[in-house]
PDB file as gemmi writes it, atoms N, CA and C in Angstrom:
CRYST1    1.000    1.000    1.000  90.00  90.00  90.00 P 1                      
ATOM      1  N   MET A   1       4.102   2.405 -17.438  1.00  0.00           N  
ATOM      2  CA  MET A   1       4.316   2.615 -15.945  1.00  0.00           C  
ATOM      3  C   MET A   1       3.874   1.128 -15.061  1.00  0.00           C  
ATOM      4  N   GLY A   2       4.364   1.293 -14.351  1.00  0.00           N  
ATOM      5  CA  GLY A   2       4.193  -0.002 -12.891  1.00  0.00           C  
ATOM      6  C   GLY A   2       3.436   0.978 -12.164  1.00  0.00           C  
ATOM      7  N   THR A   3       2.506   0.075 -11.060  1.00  0.00           N  
ATOM      8  CA  THR A   3       1.982   0.979 -10.232  1.00  0.00           C  
ATOM      9  C   THR A   3       2.640   1.426  -9.221  1.00  0.00           C  
ATOM     10  N   ALA A   4       3.438   0.672  -8.480  1.00  0.00           N  
ATOM     11  CA  ALA A   4       4.677   1.578  -7.654  1.00  0.00           C  
ATOM     12  C   ALA A   4       5.048   2.780  -8.359  1.00  0.00           C  
ATOM     13  N   VAL A   5       5.520   2.696  -9.280  1.00  0.00           N  
ATOM     14  CA  VAL A   5       6.306   4.245  -9.934  1.00  0.00           C  
ATOM     15  C   VAL A   5       4.737   5.320  -9.746  1.00  0.00           C  
ATOM     16  N   ASN A   6       3.678   4.945 -10.471  1.00  0.00           N  
ATOM     17  CA  ASN A   6       2.301   5.771 -10.737  1.00  0.00           C  
ATOM     18  C   ASN A   6       2.244   5.926  -9.216  1.00  0.00           C  
ATOM     19  N   LEU A   7       2.374   5.315  -8.174  1.00  0.00           N  
ATOM     20  CA  LEU A   7       1.556   5.757  -6.923  1.00  0.00           C  
ATOM     21  C   LEU A   7       3.145   7.067  -6.281  1.00  0.00           C  
ATOM     22  N   MET A   8       3.879   6.716  -6.472  1.00  0.00           N  
ATOM     23  CA  MET A   8       4.835   7.477  -6.085  1.00  0.00           C  
ATOM     24  C   MET A   8       5.078   8.936  -6.663  1.00  0.00           C  
ATOM     25  N   ALA A   9       4.684   8.748  -7.945  1.00  0.00           N  
ATOM     26  CA  ALA A   9       4.040   9.740  -8.516  1.00  0.00           C  
ATOM     27  C   ALA A   9       3.242  11.038  -8.250  1.00  0.00           C  
ATOM     28  N   MET A  10       2.525  10.221  -7.750  1.00  0.00           N  
ATOM     29  CA  MET A  10       1.494  11.016  -7.218  1.00  0.00           C  
ATOM     30  C   MET A  10       1.357  11.644  -5.527  1.00  0.00           C  
ATOM     31  N   LEU A  11       2.198  10.753  -4.828  1.00  0.00           N  
ATOM     32  CA  LEU A  11       2.400  12.020  -3.626  1.00  0.00           C  
ATOM     33  C   LEU A  11       3.071  13.266  -3.702  1.00  0.00           C  
ATOM     34  N   PRO A  12       2.918  13.878  -2.869  1.00  0.00           N  
ATOM     35  CA  PRO A  12       3.800  15.184  -2.852  1.00  0.00           C  
ATOM     36  C   PRO A  12       4.783  15.676  -3.136  1.00  0.00           C  
ATOM     37  N   ARG A  13       5.277  16.273  -4.170  1.00  0.00           N  
ATOM     38  CA  ARG A  13       7.208  16.321  -4.107  1.00  0.00           C  
ATOM     39  C   ARG A  13       7.672  16.527  -2.849  1.00  0.00           C  
ATOM     40  N   ASP A  14       7.071  17.762  -2.005  1.00  0.00           N  
ATOM     41  CA  ASP A  14       7.748  18.109  -1.070  1.00  0.00           C  
ATOM     42  C   ASP A  14       7.603  17.209   0.225  1.00  0.00           C  
ATOM     43  N   MET A  15       7.029  16.166  -0.156  1.00  0.00           N  
ATOM     44  CA  MET A  15       6.482  15.156   1.316  1.00  0.00           C  
ATOM     45  C   MET A  15       8.211  14.324   1.426  1.00  0.00           C  
ATOM     46  N   PRO A  16       8.631  14.421   2.587  1.00  0.00           N  
ATOM     47  CA  PRO A  16      10.006  13.717   2.965  1.00  0.00           C  
ATOM     48  C   PRO A  16       9.572  12.220   2.473  1.00  0.00           C  
ATOM     49  N   HIS A  17      10.510  11.745   2.029  1.00  0.00           N  
ATOM     50  CA  HIS A  17      11.080  10.089   1.548  1.00  0.00           C  
ATOM     51  C   HIS A  17      10.393   9.297   2.600  1.00  0.00           C  
ATOM     52  N   ARG A  18      10.813   9.735   3.683  1.00  0.00           N  
ATOM     53  CA  ARG A  18      10.029   8.546   4.739  1.00  0.00           C  
ATOM     54  C   ARG A  18       8.560   8.765   4.976  1.00  0.00           C  
ATOM     55  N   MET A  19       8.436   9.934   4.925  1.00  0.00           N  
ATOM     56  CA  MET A  19       6.692   9.774   5.058  1.00  0.00           C  
ATOM     57  C   MET A  19       6.310   9.342   3.670  1.00  0.00           C  
ATOM     58  N   GLN A  20       7.053   9.188   2.896  1.00  0.00           N  
ATOM     59  CA  GLN A  20       6.213   8.493   1.817  1.00  0.00           C  
ATOM     60  C   GLN A  20       6.010   7.099   1.556  1.00  0.00           C  
ATOM     61  N   SER A  21       7.370   6.652   2.063  1.00  0.00           N  
ATOM     62  CA  SER A  21       7.422   5.211   2.267  1.00  0.00           C  
ATOM     63  C   SER A  21       6.554   4.630   3.380  1.00  0.00           C  
ATOM     64  N   ASP A  22       6.335   5.445   4.221  1.00  0.00           N  
ATOM     65  CA  ASP A  22       5.563   5.094   5.810  1.00  0.00           C  
ATOM     66  C   ASP A  22       4.156   5.139   5.119  1.00  0.00           C  
ATOM     67  N   PHE A  23       3.688   5.896   4.347  1.00  0.00           N  
ATOM     68  CA  PHE A  23       1.938   6.117   3.379  1.00  0.00           C  
ATOM     69  C   PHE A  23       2.180   4.783   3.079  1.00  0.00           C  
ATOM     70  N   ILE A  24       3.093   4.683   1.949  1.00  0.00           N  
ATOM     71  CA  ILE A  24       2.799   3.248   0.919  1.00  0.00           C  
ATOM     72  C   ILE A  24       2.887   2.025   1.761  1.00  0.00           C  
ATOM     73  N   GLU A  25       4.299   1.946   2.253  1.00  0.00           N  
ATOM     74  CA  GLU A  25       4.259   0.602   3.253  1.00  0.00           C  
ATOM     75  C   GLU A  25       3.473   0.053   4.300  1.00  0.00           C  
ATOM     76  N   LYS A  26       3.133   1.224   5.283  1.00  0.00           N  
ATOM     77  CA  LYS A  26       2.328   0.922   5.857  1.00  0.00           C  
ATOM     78  C   LYS A  26       0.729   1.504   6.144  1.00  0.00           C  
ATOM     79  N   ARG A  27       0.256   2.389   5.570  1.00  0.00           N  
ATOM     80  CA  ARG A  27      -0.530   2.557   5.476  1.00  0.00           C  
ATOM     81  C   ARG A  27      -1.849   1.888   4.484  1.00  0.00           C  
ATOM     82  N   LEU A  28      -1.113   2.119   3.194  1.00  0.00           N  
ATOM     83  CA  LEU A  28      -1.786   1.568   1.869  1.00  0.00           C  
ATOM     84  C   LEU A  28      -1.567   0.147   1.896  1.00  0.00           C  
ATOM     85  N   VAL A  29      -0.335  -0.345   1.930  1.00  0.00           N  
ATOM     86  CA  VAL A  29      -0.440  -1.736   2.111  1.00  0.00           C  
ATOM     87  C   VAL A  29      -1.347  -2.333   2.900  1.00  0.00           C  
ATOM     88  N   PHE A  30      -1.964  -1.788   4.290  1.00  0.00           N  
ATOM     89  CA  PHE A  30      -2.603  -2.380   5.072  1.00  0.00           C  
ATOM     90  C   PHE A  30      -4.052  -2.154   4.729  1.00  0.00           C  
ATOM     91  N   ALA A  31      -4.155  -0.997   3.839  1.00  0.00           N  
ATOM     92  CA  ALA A  31      -5.875  -0.808   3.663  1.00  0.00           C  
ATOM     93  C   ALA A  31      -6.248  -1.730   2.114  1.00  0.00           C  
ATOM     94  N   VAL A  32      -4.655  -2.097   1.411  1.00  0.00           N  
ATOM     95  CA  VAL A  32      -5.076  -3.220   0.269  1.00  0.00           C  
ATOM     96  C   VAL A  32      -5.708  -4.514   1.297  1.00  0.00           C  
ATOM     97  N   GLN A  33      -4.843  -4.758   2.140  1.00  0.00           N  
ATOM     98  CA  GLN A  33      -4.960  -5.819   2.827  1.00  0.00           C  
ATOM     99  C   GLN A  33      -6.849  -6.414   3.189  1.00  0.00           C  
ATOM    100  N   GLN A  34      -6.859  -5.227   3.770  1.00  0.00           N  
ATOM    101  CA  GLN A  34      -8.098  -4.948   4.558  1.00  0.00           C  
ATOM    102  C   GLN A  34      -9.127  -5.224   3.181  1.00  0.00           C  
ATOM    103  N   GLN A  35      -9.120  -5.004   2.071  1.00  0.00           N  
ATOM    104  CA  GLN A  35      -9.997  -5.269   0.724  1.00  0.00           C  
ATOM    105  C   GLN A  35     -10.457  -6.895   0.944  1.00  0.00           C  
ATOM    106  N   GLY A  36      -9.765  -7.764   1.442  1.00  0.00           N  
ATOM    107  CA  GLY A  36      -9.956  -9.160   0.761  1.00  0.00           C  
ATOM    108  C   GLY A  36      -9.407  -9.497  -0.641  1.00  0.00           C  
ATOM    109  N   ASP A  37     -10.605 -10.414  -1.159  1.00  0.00           N  
ATOM    110  CA  ASP A  37     -10.476 -10.787  -2.482  1.00  0.00           C  
ATOM    111  C   ASP A  37     -10.372 -10.043  -3.368  1.00  0.00           C  
ATOM    112  N   LYS A  38     -10.592  -8.719  -2.999  1.00  0.00           N  
ATOM    113  CA  LYS A  38     -10.946  -7.203  -3.877  1.00  0.00           C  
ATOM    114  C   LYS A  38     -10.077  -6.357  -3.876  1.00  0.00           C  
ATOM    115  N   GLY A  39      -8.767  -7.008  -3.387  1.00  0.00           N  
ATOM    116  CA  GLY A  39      -7.820  -6.182  -2.636  1.00  0.00           C  
ATOM    117  C   GLY A  39      -6.574  -5.865  -3.986  1.00  0.00           C  
ATOM    118  N   TYR A  40      -7.340  -5.799  -5.125  1.00  0.00           N  
ATOM    119  CA  TYR A  40      -6.227  -5.690  -6.319  1.00  0.00           C  
ATOM    120  C   TYR A  40      -6.263  -4.135  -6.757  1.00  0.00           C  
ATOM    121  N   ASP A  41      -7.486  -3.303  -6.543  1.00  0.00           N  
ATOM    122  CA  ASP A  41      -7.278  -2.149  -6.947  1.00  0.00           C  
ATOM    123  C   ASP A  41      -6.825  -1.170  -5.811  1.00  0.00           C  
ATOM    124  N   VAL A  42      -5.931  -0.338  -6.185  1.00  0.00           N  
ATOM    125  CA  VAL A  42      -5.591   0.896  -5.167  1.00  0.00           C  
ATOM    126  C   VAL A  42      -6.569   1.948  -4.769  1.00  0.00           C  
ATOM    127  N   ARG A  43      -7.083   2.252  -5.900  1.00  0.00           N  
ATOM    128  CA  ARG A  43      -8.426   3.211  -5.692  1.00  0.00           C  
ATOM    129  C   ARG A  43      -9.186   2.592  -4.505  1.00  0.00           C  
ATOM    130  N   ASP A  44      -9.719   1.407  -4.310  1.00  0.00           N  
ATOM    131  CA  ASP A  44     -10.707   0.803  -3.676  1.00  0.00           C  
ATOM    132  C   ASP A  44      -9.953   1.131  -1.999  1.00  0.00           C  
ATOM    133  N   ALA A  45      -8.641   0.680  -1.952  1.00  0.00           N  
ATOM    134  CA  ALA A  45      -7.600   1.144  -0.771  1.00  0.00           C  
ATOM    135  C   ALA A  45      -7.576   2.726  -0.393  1.00  0.00           C  
ATOM    136  N   LEU A  46      -7.569   3.660  -1.112  1.00  0.00           N  
ATOM    137  CA  LEU A  46      -7.503   4.600  -1.104  1.00  0.00           C  
ATOM    138  C   LEU A  46      -8.508   5.223  -0.317  1.00  0.00           C  
ATOM    139  N   LYS A  47      -9.797   4.837  -1.364  1.00  0.00           N  
ATOM    140  CA  LYS A  47     -11.123   5.248  -0.414  1.00  0.00           C  
ATOM    141  C   LYS A  47     -11.414   4.664   1.095  1.00  0.00           C  
ATOM    142  N   PHE A  48     -10.930   3.039   1.370  1.00  0.00           N  
ATOM    143  CA  PHE A  48     -11.325   2.750   2.477  1.00  0.00           C  
ATOM    144  C   PHE A  48     -10.158   3.602   3.428  1.00  0.00           C  
ATOM    145  N   ILE A  49      -9.482   4.012   3.251  1.00  0.00           N  
ATOM    146  CA  ILE A  49      -8.599   4.928   3.953  1.00  0.00           C  
ATOM    147  C   ILE A  49      -9.057   6.433   4.549  1.00  0.00           C  
ATOM    148  N   VAL A  50      -9.554   7.053   3.471  1.00  0.00           N  
ATOM    149  CA  VAL A  50     -10.378   8.324   3.376  1.00  0.00           C  
ATOM    150  C   VAL A  50     -11.780   8.179   4.355  1.00  0.00           C  
ATOM    151  N   LYS A  51     -12.265   6.889   4.270  1.00  0.00           N  
ATOM    152  CA  LYS A  51     -13.497   6.869   4.683  1.00  0.00           C  
ATOM    153  C   LYS A  51     -13.623   6.166   6.487  1.00  0.00           C  
ATOM    154  N   GLU A  52     -12.457   5.128   6.770  1.00  0.00           N  
ATOM    155  CA  GLU A  52     -12.703   4.660   7.914  1.00  0.00           C  
ATOM    156  C   GLU A  52     -12.089   5.502   8.914  1.00  0.00           C  
ATOM    157  N   ARG A  53     -13.134   5.580   9.863  1.00  0.00           N  
ATOM    158  CA  ARG A  53     -13.384   6.277  10.877  1.00  0.00           C  
ATOM    159  C   ARG A  53     -12.853   5.789  12.443  1.00  0.00           C  
ATOM    160  N   GLU A  54     -12.858   4.398  12.476  1.00  0.00           N  
ATOM    161  CA  GLU A  54     -12.514   3.750  13.703  1.00  0.00           C  
ATOM    162  C   GLU A  54     -11.186   2.950  13.943  1.00  0.00           C  
ATOM    163  N   ASN A  55     -10.493   3.177  12.933  1.00  0.00           N  
ATOM    164  CA  ASN A  55      -9.144   2.637  12.813  1.00  0.00           C  
ATOM    165  C   ASN A  55      -7.916   3.713  13.424  1.00  0.00           C  
ATOM    166  N   PRO A  56      -7.252   3.288  14.329  1.00  0.00           N  
ATOM    167  CA  PRO A  56      -6.321   4.589  14.762  1.00  0.00           C  
ATOM    168  C   PRO A  56      -5.301   4.546  13.919  1.00  0.00           C  
ATOM    169  N   ARG A  57      -4.831   3.466  12.746  1.00  0.00           N  
ATOM    170  CA  ARG A  57      -3.688   3.164  12.003  1.00  0.00           C  
ATOM    171  C   ARG A  57      -3.880   4.685  11.090  1.00  0.00           C  
ATOM    172  N   PHE A  58      -5.132   4.892  10.859  1.00  0.00           N  
ATOM    173  CA  PHE A  58      -5.180   6.412   9.825  1.00  0.00           C  
ATOM    174  C   PHE A  58      -5.567   7.582  10.551  1.00  0.00           C  
ATOM    175  N   ARG A  59      -3.937   8.398  10.232  1.00  0.00           N  
ATOM    176  CA  ARG A  59      -4.505   9.778  10.661  1.00  0.00           C  
ATOM    177  C   ARG A  59      -4.809  10.737   9.966  1.00  0.00           C  
ATOM    178  N   ALA A  60      -5.079  11.817  10.111  1.00  0.00           N  
ATOM    179  CA  ALA A  60      -6.029  12.751   9.057  1.00  0.00           C  
ATOM    180  C   ALA A  60      -4.979  13.113   7.991  1.00  0.00           C  
ATOM    181  N   PHE A  61      -3.589  12.899   8.449  1.00  0.00           N  
ATOM    182  CA  PHE A  61      -2.940  13.163   7.117  1.00  0.00           C  
ATOM    183  C   PHE A  61      -2.984  12.372   6.362  1.00  0.00           C  
ATOM    184  N   ASP A  62      -2.935  10.804   6.482  1.00  0.00           N  
ATOM    185  CA  ASP A  62      -2.869   9.716   5.869  1.00  0.00           C  
ATOM    186  C   ASP A  62      -4.190  10.147   4.488  1.00  0.00           C  
ATOM    187  N   LYS A  63      -5.146  10.468   5.543  1.00  0.00           N  
ATOM    188  CA  LYS A  63      -6.654  10.690   4.586  1.00  0.00           C  
ATOM    189  C   LYS A  63      -6.662  11.770   3.685  1.00  0.00           C  
ATOM    190  N   GLU A  64      -5.761  12.825   3.982  1.00  0.00           N  
ATOM    191  CA  GLU A  64      -5.715  13.888   3.303  1.00  0.00           C  
ATOM    192  C   GLU A  64      -4.583  13.341   1.922  1.00  0.00           C  
ATOM    193  N   ILE A  65      -3.704  12.626   2.580  1.00  0.00           N  
ATOM    194  CA  ILE A  65      -2.857  12.263   1.330  1.00  0.00           C  
ATOM    195  C   ILE A  65      -3.633  11.284   0.242  1.00  0.00           C  
ATOM    196  N   ALA A  66      -4.481  10.064   0.758  1.00  0.00           N  
ATOM    197  CA  ALA A  66      -5.225   9.422  -0.016  1.00  0.00           C  
ATOM    198  C   ALA A  66      -5.919  10.213  -0.703  1.00  0.00           C  
ATOM    199  N   GLN A  67      -7.003  11.397  -0.210  1.00  0.00           N  
ATOM    200  CA  GLN A  67      -7.836  12.030  -1.207  1.00  0.00           C  
ATOM    201  C   GLN A  67      -6.966  12.732  -2.338  1.00  0.00           C  
ATOM    202  N   ILE A  68      -5.946  12.994  -2.108  1.00  0.00           N  
ATOM    203  CA  ILE A  68      -4.611  13.946  -2.847  1.00  0.00           C  
ATOM    204  C   ILE A  68      -4.760  13.082  -4.313  1.00  0.00           C  
ATOM    205  N   MET A  69      -4.275  11.573  -3.799  1.00  0.00           N  
ATOM    206  CA  MET A  69      -4.051  10.379  -4.666  1.00  0.00           C  
ATOM    207  C   MET A  69      -5.077  10.350  -5.577  1.00  0.00           C  
ATOM    208  N   LEU A  70      -6.310  10.080  -4.902  1.00  0.00           N  
ATOM    209  CA  LEU A  70      -7.216   9.747  -5.665  1.00  0.00           C  
ATOM    210  C   LEU A  70      -7.880  10.831  -6.643  1.00  0.00           C  
ATOM    211  N   SER A  71      -7.507  12.070  -6.192  1.00  0.00           N  
ATOM    212  CA  SER A  71      -7.978  13.264  -7.183  1.00  0.00           C  
ATOM    213  C   SER A  71      -6.937  13.037  -8.448  1.00  0.00           C  
ATOM    214  N   GLY A  72      -5.865  12.791  -8.204  1.00  0.00           N  
ATOM    215  CA  GLY A  72      -4.921  12.682  -9.391  1.00  0.00           C  
ATOM    216  C   GLY A  72      -5.319  11.573 -10.138  1.00  0.00           C  
ATOM    217  N   ILE A  73      -5.816  10.447  -9.706  1.00  0.00           N  
ATOM    218  CA  ILE A  73      -6.063   9.356 -10.522  1.00  0.00           C  
ATOM    219  C   ILE A  73      -7.195   9.392 -11.417  1.00  0.00           C  
ATOM    220  N   LYS A  74      -8.088  10.298 -10.903  1.00  0.00           N  
ATOM    221  CA  LYS A  74      -8.937  10.723 -11.904  1.00  0.00           C  
ATOM    222  C   LYS A  74      -8.480  11.796 -12.923  1.00  0.00           C  
ATOM    223  N   MET A  75      -7.587  12.175 -13.009  1.00  0.00           N  
ATOM    224  CA  MET A  75      -7.049  12.817 -14.236  1.00  0.00           C  
ATOM    225  C   MET A  75      -6.427  11.546 -15.277  1.00  0.00           C  
ATOM    226  N   PHE A  76      -5.995  10.477 -15.092  1.00  0.00           N  
ATOM    227  CA  PHE A  76      -5.954   9.736 -16.087  1.00  0.00           C  
ATOM    228  C   PHE A  76      -6.697   9.283 -17.072  1.00  0.00           C  
ATOM    229  N   ARG A  77      -6.507   9.428 -18.216  1.00  0.00           N  
ATOM    230  CA  ARG A  77      -7.404   9.522 -19.196  1.00  0.00           C  
ATOM    231  C   ARG A  77      -7.937   7.822 -19.819  1.00  0.00           C  
ATOM    232  N   ASP A  78      -6.779   7.080 -19.817  1.00  0.00           N  
ATOM    233  CA  ASP A  78      -7.099   5.735 -20.210  1.00  0.00           C  
ATOM    234  C   ASP A  78      -7.279   4.770 -19.081  1.00  0.00           C  
ATOM    235  N   ASN A  79      -7.717   3.836 -19.492  1.00  0.00           N  
ATOM    236  CA  ASN A  79      -7.568   2.617 -18.793  1.00  0.00           C  
ATOM    237  C   ASN A  79      -6.945   2.797 -17.465  1.00  0.00           C  
ATOM    238  N   ILE A  80      -7.663   3.551 -16.371  1.00  0.00           N  
ATOM    239  CA  ILE A  80      -7.169   3.902 -15.063  1.00  0.00           C  
ATOM    240  C   ILE A  80      -6.487   2.438 -14.454  1.00  0.00           C  
ATOM    241  N   GLU A  81      -7.600   1.361 -14.608  1.00  0.00           N  
ATOM    242  CA  GLU A  81      -7.664   0.119 -13.476  1.00  0.00           C  
ATOM    243  C   GLU A  81      -5.709  -0.391 -13.528  1.00  0.00           C  
ATOM    244  N   ARG A  82      -5.607  -0.971 -15.101  1.00  0.00           N  
ATOM    245  CA  ARG A  82      -4.121  -1.108 -15.281  1.00  0.00           C  
ATOM    246  C   ARG A  82      -2.985  -0.260 -14.860  1.00  0.00           C  
ATOM    247  N   HIS A  83      -3.229   1.076 -14.274  1.00  0.00           N  
ATOM    248  CA  HIS A  83      -2.258   1.773 -13.822  1.00  0.00           C  
ATOM    249  C   HIS A  83      -2.190   1.631 -12.372  1.00  0.00           C  
ATOM    250  N   PHE A  84      -3.381   1.141 -11.636  1.00  0.00           N  
ATOM    251  CA  PHE A  84      -3.261   1.599 -10.299  1.00  0.00           C  
ATOM    252  C   PHE A  84      -3.771  -0.004  -9.772  1.00  0.00           C  
ATOM    253  N   ARG A  85      -3.149  -1.164 -10.243  1.00  0.00           N  
ATOM    254  CA  ARG A  85      -4.036  -2.571  -9.867  1.00  0.00           C  
ATOM    255  C   ARG A  85      -2.568  -3.253  -9.113  1.00  0.00           C  
ATOM    256  N   VAL A  86      -3.310  -3.787  -7.844  1.00  0.00           N  
ATOM    257  CA  VAL A  86      -1.677  -4.527  -7.125  1.00  0.00           C  
ATOM    258  C   VAL A  86      -1.418  -5.862  -7.701  1.00  0.00           C  
ATOM    259  N   HIS A  87      -0.489  -6.395  -7.740  1.00  0.00           N  
ATOM    260  CA  HIS A  87       0.029  -7.543  -8.350  1.00  0.00           C  
ATOM    261  C   HIS A  87       0.683  -8.544  -7.342  1.00  0.00           C  
ATOM    262  N   SER A  88       0.021  -9.198  -6.901  1.00  0.00           N  
ATOM    263  CA  SER A  88       0.220 -10.280  -5.987  1.00  0.00           C  
ATOM    264  C   SER A  88       1.465 -10.817  -6.244  1.00  0.00           C  
ATOM    265  N   LYS A  89       2.311 -11.174  -5.206  1.00  0.00           N  
ATOM    266  CA  LYS A  89       3.531 -11.914  -5.210  1.00  0.00           C  
ATOM    267  C   LYS A  89       3.364 -12.793  -4.367  1.00  0.00           C  
ATOM    268  N   GLY A  90       2.310 -13.328  -3.801  1.00  0.00           N  
ATOM    269  CA  GLY A  90       2.286 -14.355  -2.837  1.00  0.00           C  
ATOM    270  C   GLY A  90       1.292 -14.232  -1.708  1.00  0.00           C  
ATOM    271  N   ILE A  91       1.108 -14.947  -0.444  1.00  0.00           N  
ATOM    272  CA  ILE A  91       0.472 -14.489   0.363  1.00  0.00           C  
ATOM    273  C   ILE A  91       1.583 -13.587   1.858  1.00  0.00           C  
ATOM    274  N   GLY A  92       2.994 -13.932   1.383  1.00  0.00           N  
ATOM    275  CA  GLY A  92       3.824 -13.522   2.424  1.00  0.00           C  
ATOM    276  C   GLY A  92       3.693 -14.109   3.796  1.00  0.00           C  
ATOM    277  N   ILE A  93       4.592 -13.860   4.431  1.00  0.00           N  
ATOM    278  CA  ILE A  93       4.334 -14.275   6.228  1.00  0.00           C  
ATOM    279  C   ILE A  93       4.282 -13.495   7.098  1.00  0.00           C  
ATOM    280  N   PHE A  94       3.907 -13.756   8.196  1.00  0.00           N  
ATOM    281  CA  PHE A  94       3.455 -12.431   9.384  1.00  0.00           C  
ATOM    282  C   PHE A  94       4.263 -13.265  10.405  1.00  0.00           C  
ATOM    283  N   CYS A  95       4.798 -12.312  11.131  1.00  0.00           N  
ATOM    284  CA  CYS A  95       5.285 -12.830  12.582  1.00  0.00           C  
ATOM    285  C   CYS A  95       4.668 -12.514  13.743  1.00  0.00           C  
ATOM    286  N   LYS A  96       3.566 -13.535  14.644  1.00  0.00           N  
ATOM    287  CA  LYS A  96       2.879 -12.805  15.536  1.00  0.00           C  
ATOM    288  C   LYS A  96       3.578 -12.293  16.839  1.00  0.00           C  
ATOM    289  N   ASN A  97       4.859 -13.240  16.867  1.00  0.00           N  
ATOM    290  CA  ASN A  97       5.739 -12.983  18.122  1.00  0.00           C  
ATOM    291  C   ASN A  97       6.221 -11.506  18.295  1.00  0.00           C  
ATOM    292  N   PRO A  98       5.540 -10.551  19.544  1.00  0.00           N  
ATOM    293  CA  PRO A  98       5.887  -9.096  19.514  1.00  0.00           C  
ATOM    294  C   PRO A  98       7.376  -9.195  19.405  1.00  0.00           C  
ATOM    295  N   GLU A  99       8.538 -10.255  20.210  1.00  0.00           N  
ATOM    296  CA  GLU A  99       9.795 -10.120  19.920  1.00  0.00           C  
ATOM    297  C   GLU A  99      10.307  -9.937  18.579  1.00  0.00           C  
ATOM    298  N   GLY A 100       9.216 -10.423  17.573  1.00  0.00           N  
ATOM    299  CA  GLY A 100       9.833 -10.786  16.146  1.00  0.00           C  
ATOM    300  C   GLY A 100      10.741 -11.739  15.847  1.00  0.00           C  
ATOM    301  N   ILE A 101      11.554 -11.830  14.894  1.00  0.00           N  
ATOM    302  CA  ILE A 101      12.655 -12.823  14.354  1.00  0.00           C  
ATOM    303  C   ILE A 101      14.034 -12.550  14.676  1.00  0.00           C  
ATOM    304  N   LYS A 102      14.154 -13.174  15.112  1.00  0.00           N  
ATOM    305  CA  LYS A 102      15.866 -12.701  15.518  1.00  0.00           C  
ATOM    306  C   LYS A 102      16.737 -13.025  14.428  1.00  0.00           C  
ATOM    307  N   ALA A 103      17.762 -11.933  14.257  1.00  0.00           N  
ATOM    308  CA  ALA A 103      18.777 -12.069  13.068  1.00  0.00           C  
ATOM    309  C   ALA A 103      19.215 -13.321  12.785  1.00  0.00           C  
ATOM    310  N   SER A 104      19.396 -13.901  11.656  1.00  0.00           N  
ATOM    311  CA  SER A 104      20.014 -15.095  11.243  1.00  0.00           C  
ATOM    312  C   SER A 104      19.368 -16.049  11.587  1.00  0.00           C  
ATOM    313  N   ASN A 105      18.031 -16.333  11.973  1.00  0.00           N  
ATOM    314  CA  ASN A 105      17.295 -17.342  12.367  1.00  0.00           C  
ATOM    315  C   ASN A 105      16.674 -18.102  10.960  1.00  0.00           C  
ATOM    316  N   LEU A 106      16.720 -19.243  11.112  1.00  0.00           N  
ATOM    317  CA  LEU A 106      15.933 -19.991  10.118  1.00  0.00           C  
ATOM    318  C   LEU A 106      14.709 -20.229  10.322  1.00  0.00           C  
ATOM    319  N   ILE A 107      13.572 -19.832   9.429  1.00  0.00           N  
ATOM    320  CA  ILE A 107      12.572 -19.997   9.288  1.00  0.00           C  
ATOM    321  C   ILE A 107      11.873 -21.640   8.663  1.00  0.00           C  
ATOM    322  N   VAL A 108      12.289 -21.807   7.552  1.00  0.00           N  
ATOM    323  CA  VAL A 108      12.132 -22.528   6.575  1.00  0.00           C  
ATOM    324  C   VAL A 108      12.997 -22.886   5.314  1.00  0.00           C  
ATOM    325  N   GLU A 109      13.703 -23.991   4.857  1.00  0.00           N  
ATOM    326  CA  GLU A 109      14.212 -23.792   3.650  1.00  0.00           C  
ATOM    327  C   GLU A 109      13.469 -23.055   2.315  1.00  0.00           C  
ATOM    328  N   TYR A 110      13.984 -22.497   1.663  1.00  0.00           N  
ATOM    329  CA  TYR A 110      12.806 -22.195   0.626  1.00  0.00           C  
ATOM    330  C   TYR A 110      13.844 -22.439  -0.667  1.00  0.00           C  
ATOM    331  N   PHE A 111      13.050 -22.506  -1.951  1.00  0.00           N  
ATOM    332  CA  PHE A 111      13.806 -23.061  -3.350  1.00  0.00           C  
ATOM    333  C   PHE A 111      12.723 -21.871  -4.290  1.00  0.00           C  
ATOM    334  N   GLY A 112      13.187 -21.188  -4.708  1.00  0.00           N  
ATOM    335  CA  GLY A 112      12.583 -20.159  -5.595  1.00  0.00           C  
ATOM    336  C   GLY A 112      12.826 -19.157  -5.573  1.00  0.00           C  
ATOM    337  N   GLU A 113      12.293 -18.207  -6.246  1.00  0.00           N  
ATOM    338  CA  GLU A 113      12.442 -16.808  -6.684  1.00  0.00           C  
ATOM    339  C   GLU A 113      11.877 -15.947  -5.763  1.00  0.00           C  
ATOM    340  N   ILE A 114      12.802 -14.858  -5.058  1.00  0.00           N  
ATOM    341  CA  ILE A 114      12.062 -13.726  -4.331  1.00  0.00           C  
ATOM    342  C   ILE A 114      11.786 -12.805  -4.924  1.00  0.00           C  
ATOM    343  N   TYR A 115      11.201 -11.640  -5.333  1.00  0.00           N  
ATOM    344  CA  TYR A 115      11.025 -10.518  -5.512  1.00  0.00           C  
ATOM    345  C   TYR A 115      11.343  -9.396  -4.890  1.00  0.00           C  
TER     346      TYR A 115                                                      
END                                                                             
């Protein structure tokens, strides 16, 4: 199974889909990015969420979910890192403009694959 499937399977079943997406896409992805060059292991990102005290991005609820997921990961018997590794798809782009990017604007021409 892939990392995303494993992560989604570890979230509480009664957690609304919107909240699951918010945790994975906003909280966990941010925590992975904060790991820098070592940001390939989801376990480190989850530990970061649990331990981070200063960042208002992580609520008590996020810390609880991260701890639940860490506990679940410990139950895996074989090569844990393989199941919870982040696979880079490139560096991506970020828009610093508070107004964002308007619909239908061309940023740059691109030739290649988009995942």
